[in-house]
C-alpha positions as CSV (number, residue, x, y, z in Angstrom):
1,X,24.1,33.1,-19.1
2,X,27.7,33.3,-17.8
3,X,27.4,30.5,-15.2
4,X,26.9,26.8,-16.0
5,X,25.7,25.9,-12.5
6,X,23.1,27.8,-10.4
7,X,22.2,26.7,-6.9
8,X,18.8,27.9,-5.7
9,X,16.8,27.6,-2.5
10,X,13.4,26.0,-2.5
11,X,10.7,28.6,-3.2
12,X,13.2,31.1,-4.6
13,X,12.4,33.3,-7.6
14,X,14.5,32.4,-10.7
15,X,15.2,34.7,-13.6
16,X,17.2,33.3,-16.6
17,X,18.6,35.7,-19.2
18,X,19.0,34.3,-22.7
19,X,20.0,37.0,-25.3
20,X,18.8,35.8,-28.7
21,X,20.5,38.4,-30.7
22,X,24.1,37.2,-30.3
23,X,24.8,38.3,-33.9
24,X,23.7,41.6,-35.4
25,X,21.3,40.2,-37.9
26,X,17.5,40.8,-38.1
27,X,16.8,37.2,-38.9
28,X,18.3,35.8,-35.8
29,X,16.2,33.4,-33.8
30,X,16.5,31.3,-30.7
31,X,15.0,30.7,-27.3
32,X,15.1,28.7,-24.1
33,X,14.6,25.0,-23.7
34,X,14.0,23.0,-20.5
35,X,12.8,19.4,-20.1
36,X,12.0,19.0,-23.7
37,X,9.9,22.2,-23.7
38,X,11.0,25.2,-25.8
39,X,10.3,28.8,-24.9
40,X,10.7,30.7,-28.2
41,X,10.0,34.3,-29.2
42,X,11.3,37.7,-28.6
43,X,11.6,37.4,-24.8
44,X,15.1,37.0,-23.5
45,X,14.1,36.0,-19.9
46,X,12.5,33.1,-18.2
47,X,11.1,33.9,-14.8
48,X,10.0,31.3,-12.3
49,X,8.3,32.4,-9.1
50,X,8.6,30.0,-6.2
51,X,10.8,27.4,-7.8
52,X,10.2,23.8,-6.7
53,X,12.6,20.8,-6.6
54,X,10.8,19.3,-9.7
55,X,12.1,22.3,-11.7
56,X,15.8,21.3,-11.1
57,X,17.6,20.3,-14.2
58,X,19.4,21.6,-17.3
59,X,18.2,24.8,-19.1
60,X,19.4,25.5,-22.6
61,X,19.8,28.8,-24.4
62,X,20.0,28.8,-28.1
63,X,20.6,31.5,-30.6
64,X,21.1,31.3,-34.4
65,X,21.1,33.4,-37.5
66,X,21.8,33.0,-41.3
67,X,25.4,33.9,-40.9
68,X,26.7,31.5,-38.2
69,X,25.7,28.2,-36.8
70,X,23.6,28.0,-33.7
71,X,25.2,28.9,-30.4
72,X,24.0,26.8,-27.5
73,X,24.7,27.4,-23.8
74,X,23.5,25.2,-21.0
75,X,23.1,25.9,-17.3
76,X,22.3,23.4,-14.6
77,X,19.9,24.5,-11.9
78,X,19.9,22.8,-8.6
79,X,17.1,23.5,-6.2
80,X,18.0,23.0,-2.5
81,X,15.1,21.8,-0.3
82,X,14.5,20.5,3.3
83,X,14.3,16.7,4.0
84,X,11.1,14.7,3.5
85,X,10.8,11.2,4.8
86,X,9.8,9.1,1.8
87,X,9.8,5.7,3.5
88,X,10.0,4.2,7.0
89,X,9.7,0.6,7.8
90,X,8.8,-0.9,11.2
91,X,9.7,-4.5,11.8
92,X,8.9,-7.7,13.7
93,X,11.7,-9.5,15.5
94,X,12.3,-12.7,17.3
95,X,14.3,-12.8,20.6
96,X,17.8,-13.9,20.0
97,X,17.8,-13.0,16.3
98,X,18.9,-10.0,14.2
99,X,16.5,-7.3,13.2
100,X,16.7,-3.9,11.3
101,X,14.7,-0.7,11.0
102,X,15.0,1.4,7.9
103,X,14.4,5.1,7.0
104,X,14.7,7.0,3.7
105,X,14.5,10.7,3.1
106,X,14.8,13.0,0.1
107,X,16.7,16.3,0.4
108,X,19.2,18.6,-1.3
109,X,21.8,18.8,0.2
110,X,21.6,15.1,1.2
111,X,20.4,14.8,4.8
112,X,22.2,13.6,7.9
113,X,20.5,10.9,9.9
114,X,20.2,10.3,13.6
115,X,18.4,7.6,15.6
116,X,16.7,8.0,19.0
117,X,15.1,5.8,21.6
118,X,13.0,7.6,24.3
119,X,14.6,10.9,23.5
120,X,18.1,9.4,23.8
121,X,20.4,9.4,20.8
122,X,21.6,6.0,19.7
123,X,25.2,5.3,18.7
124,X,26.7,2.2,17.1
125,X,27.6,0.3,20.2
126,X,26.4,-2.5,22.5
127,X,24.9,-4.6,19.8
128,X,23.5,-1.7,17.8
129,X,24.8,-0.7,14.4
130,X,23.8,2.4,12.3
131,X,24.6,2.6,8.6
132,X,23.7,5.7,6.6
133,X,24.2,6.5,2.9
134,X,22.9,9.3,0.7
135,X,19.2,9.4,1.3
136,X,18.8,6.3,3.6
137,X,19.7,4.9,7.0
138,X,19.3,1.7,8.9
139,X,19.5,0.6,12.5
140,X,20.4,-3.0,13.1
141,X,20.1,-4.9,16.4
142,X,22.5,-7.9,16.2
143,X,20.9,-9.9,19.0
144,X,17.4,-8.9,20.0
145,X,16.4,-9.0,23.7
146,X,13.2,-7.9,25.5
147,X,14.6,-4.4,26.1
148,X,15.0,-3.7,22.4
149,X,11.3,-3.9,21.6
150,X,9.5,-0.6,21.4
151,X,9.4,2.8,19.6
152,X,12.3,4.4,17.7
153,X,12.7,7.7,16.0
154,X,14.6,8.4,12.7
155,X,15.6,12.0,12.2
156,X,16.8,13.5,8.9
157,X,18.2,17.0,8.7
158,X,20.1,19.4,6.5
159,X,20.7,23.1,6.6
160,X,17.2,23.9,5.4
161,X,15.2,21.9,7.8
162,X,14.6,18.7,9.9
163,X,12.0,16.0,9.9
164,X,11.4,12.7,11.7
165,X,9.5,9.4,11.6
166,X,8.5,7.0,14.3
167,X,9.2,3.3,13.8
168,X,8.4,0.3,16.0
169,X,10.3,-2.9,16.7
170,X,7.5,-5.5,17.4
171,X,7.9,-8.8,19.2
172,X,7.1,-11.7,16.9
173,X,4.7,-14.0,18.6
174,X,5.1,-17.6,17.4
175,X,1.9,-19.5,16.9
176,X,1.2,-22.3,19.4
177,X,-0.4,-25.7,18.4
178,X,-3.0,-26.9,20.9
179,X,-2.8,-30.5,22.1
180,X,-5.5,-32.7,20.4
181,X,-8.3,-33.8,22.6
182,X,-8.2,-37.6,23.2
183,X,-11.4,-39.5,24.0
184,X,-10.6,-42.3,26.6
185,X,-13.2,-45.0,27.1
186,X,-13.5,-48.6,28.2
187,X,-15.3,-51.3,26.4
188,X,-16.0,-54.7,27.9
189,X,-16.2,-57.6,25.5
190,X,-18.0,-61.0,26.1
191,X,-17.5,-64.3,24.3
192,X,-21.2,-65.2,24.5
193,X,-24.4,-63.3,24.1
194,X,-26.4,-62.3,27.1
195,X,-29.2,-60.0,28.2
196,X,-28.3,-56.5,27.3
197,X,-25.4,-57.3,25.1
198,X,-25.0,-55.8,21.7
199,X,-22.8,-57.0,18.9
200,X,-20.3,-54.5,17.6
201,X,-19.2,-53.9,14.1
202,X,-16.3,-56.3,14.4
203,X,-18.5,-59.0,15.8
204,X,-17.5,-58.5,19.4
205,X,-20.0,-58.2,22.3
206,X,-20.2,-54.7,23.9
207,X,-22.0,-53.4,27.0
208,X,-22.6,-50.1,25.2
209,X,-26.4,-50.5,25.6
210,X,-29.1,-48.1,26.8
211,X,-29.8,-47.9,30.5
212,X,-33.6,-48.4,30.0
213,X,-32.9,-51.8,28.3
214,X,-30.8,-53.0,31.3
215,X,-33.6,-51.9,33.7
216,X,-36.2,-53.7,31.8
217,X,-34.2,-56.9,31.8
218,X,-33.7,-56.7,35.5
219,X,-37.5,-56.3,36.2
220,X,-38.2,-59.3,34.0
221,X,-35.8,-61.5,36.0
222,X,-37.2,-60.3,39.3
223,X,-40.8,-61.0,38.2
224,X,-39.9,-64.6,37.3
225,X,-38.4,-65.1,40.7
């Protein structure tokens, strides 16, 4: 273990040499340690076939005997891997307001981001602003118009690969409140009772009577004549 940093490619084979017998003594002991797990015994090698990004981290080699104190060496293993989109957020927008689309990706080395609309690359201009940091990027429309609604593509790339995600800027439809239905009617009030009149709740006289009652009253008057 002569190097303290080892860069590896995703799916590489990894062989770590850790000589335990650093001192010429039969009672020497030691082993490898990674992520809290110890690999002890007579083996001086740790072999990983098809290393993954989860196996990145610090590996420790330890050797000790009865003569001297333990000798510990550490090595940091970094696994390089292509980008993977971890989160992409579409958004609703209101015309005349500001809106943003966001995209996040995991990769080593850190990915570069690009934004596209209908296969055309977008730059920070004409009311559009792109901000990218390590592992994430956002596209902001400062003043949304009708032409801004639609599909967008976020692209993340490094030297090992490229990936993309589709996002949509939706138009927010505001709810409409229907006008309440108003019933319009006319009521005729009389000061005195008469045939066919009915007293209302408030004591007034209303012509809101059934038609058959009016017809019967009319026949009665005609028969007397």
